[in-house]
VEXTOR-730097 format. One record per residue (C-alpha): x, y, z. Coordinates in steps of 0.05 Angstrom, whole numbers, plus 32768, in hexadecimal, padded with zeros to 4 digits. Layout:
<recs>
XYZ/...
</recs>
This chain:
<recs>
76B27F047F40/76837EE27F10/76897F1B7EDE/76D57F177EE4/76D37ECC7ED3/76A77EDA7E97/76D77F117E81/77127EE17E87/76ED7EAC7E5F/76DD7EDD7E28/77257EF57E26/773E7EAE7E24/77107E9B7DEB/77247ED97DC4/776C7EC87DD0/77637E827DB5/773E7E9C7D78/77747ED07D6D/77AB7E9A7D71/77847E6D7D42/777E7EA77D10/77C97EB77D15/77DB7E6D7D0B/77AA7E657CD1/77C47EA27CAC/780A7E887C9B/77EB7E457C88/77BC7E687C58/77F77E8E7C3B/781B7E4D7C2F/77DD7E2E7C0F/77D37E6A7BE3/781C7E6A7BCF/78157E217BB8/77D57E327B92/77F67E6E7B71/78307E427B5B/78017E0E7B3E/77DE7E437B14/78207E4E7AEF/78287E037AE1/78247DFA7A94/77FD7DB97A9D/77C17DE57AB2/77C27E0A7A70/77AE7DCE7A45/776E7DF17A2E/77987E277A0E/77B07E1C79C7/77F87E2A79B3/77E17E6A7993/77CD7E8779D6/77FC7EBE79EB/78207EC27A2E/77F57EFD7A40/77B47ED67A35/77CE7E9E7A61/77E37ED27A95/779C7EED7A95/77837EA67AA2/77B37EA17ADD/77987EE27AFA/77527EC57AF4/77687E887B1B/77867EB47B51/77447ED87B5A/771E7E967B5F/774E7E6A7B87/77797E977BB3/775A7EA37BF8/77857ED57C1C/777D7F1E7C08/77C87F287C14/77DD7EF77BDD/77A67F127BAF/77BF7F587BBB/78067F447BAA/77F47F217B69/77BA7F4A7B4D/77C47F8F7B6C/78077F9E7B4C/78077FD47B16/784D7FC87AFA/785E7FD57AB2/78777F907A9D/78807F477AAF/78C67F517ACA/78B17F847AFE/78747F5A7B0F/78A17F1D7B1A/78CE7F447B49/78937F617B6F/786F7F1F7B7A/78AE7EF97B8E/78C47F2E7BC1/787F7F367BDF/78707EEC7BE2/78B17EDE7C06/78A37F177C36/785E7EFA7C44/78777EB37C4D/78B67EC97C73/78DF7E997C48/78F37E907BFF/78BA7E807BD1/78D07E497BA1/78A37E407B65/78C47E277B25/78847E317AFC/78817E7B7B10/78CB7E837B01/78C67E617ABD/78897E8A7AA8/78A77ECF7AB7/78F17EBD7AAC/78EF7E857A78/79307E607A6F/794B7E4F7A2B/79807E1C7A19/79C17E3B7A03/79FA7E1579E3/7A3C7E3879F1/7A707E3379BA/7AB77E4D79C2/7AD67E617980/7B217E617984/7B307E70793C/7B127E7078F6/7B3E7E5478BF/7B3C7E2D787F/7B597DE87883/7B587DA6785D/7B2B7D71787C/7B337D2A7863/7AF07D08786A/7B117CC47863/7B457CCE7898/7B3F7CA478D8/7B567CE178FE/7B187D0978EC/7AD07D027902/7A9F7D2778D7/7A577D3078EC/7A297D4778B4/79E17D5C78BC/79B97D5F787C/79827D90786B/794F7D597878/796C7D5178BF/79917D1078B6/79D27D0678DB/7A107CE778BB/7A517CD578DC/7A897CCE78A9/7A547CC47873/7A307C8D7899/79E87C9F78A8/79CF7C9378EE/798F7C6A78F3/79727C9E7922/79847CE3793E/79837CCB7986/79BA7CE679B3/79CA7CA079CB/79D67C857985/79FF7CC27972/7A2D7CBA79AE/7A357C6F79A0/7A477C7E7957/7A7A7CB3796B/7A9B7C84799D/7A9D7C4D7967/7ABE7C787932/7AF17C937964/7B0C7C4C7969/7B1E7C5279B2/7B3F7C9679AD/7B327CCA79E2/7AF97CF579C8/7B127D2F79F2/7B4D7D3479C2/7B277D207983/7B157D587954/7ACE7D547939/7AB77D7978FC/7A6E7D8E78F5/7A4F7D9C78B1/7A097DB978AD/79DF7DBF786F/79AB7DF67868/796B7DF57891/79837DC378C5/79567DBE7902/79717DE5793D/795B7DAE796D/79877D7B7949/79C37DAA794A/79B97DB47995/79B37D68799F/79F57D5D797A/7A197D9279A3/79FB7D7579E3/7A147D3079D1/7A597D4A79C1/7A5B7D6E7A03/7A477D2F7A28/7A807D0A7A06/7AAF7D437A1B/7AC07D5479D3/7AE07D9979D5/7AFF7DA0798F/7AC77DAE795E/7ACF7DCB7919/7A957DE878F2/7A9D7DD978A8/7A867E04786F/7A717E427896/7A897E807871/
</recs>
């Protein structure tokens, strides 16, 4: 009888340890998933110069995985894959991490590293035609960007290239007219900064300007 009690005690202790291990495992997966995501955070790459390639940063991330990730399962997913490129590696890690966590793995840093997003300005060209544009007409709004990246609206230079000032100036020259129906002409000199062009298009979009003519492009 005494031996039976001892046996039950041993089995009970083993069961508790087993349950503790089972409960700890998912928690460790969650912790490792957070660590993995943090390794892809650009703020942790400050020691790298701008000249460092993505591959060199990726090697640094792998080093962090070896040092900081605890579970062999997450390590196996991230360092054991022998795929040919970043795209296949991304798909592999995402699928396996979600299988391990039994839920979607949301990591914006991981997403942005392997599938970087770029800003795209969509322009719908309805027609290309030569027409007379009167720069002195109240009906026309002409935005000019000089080669030294200064913005002019109807020949008046803006004090700064801020989006807020540009929108205020456009609303002022429209004289209360609905900008949705106002045609705006955009003239670009050579070597204009792409960032300024994007800022102008963004501002026009925020003002719901839909009629835009590009001047001098042949």
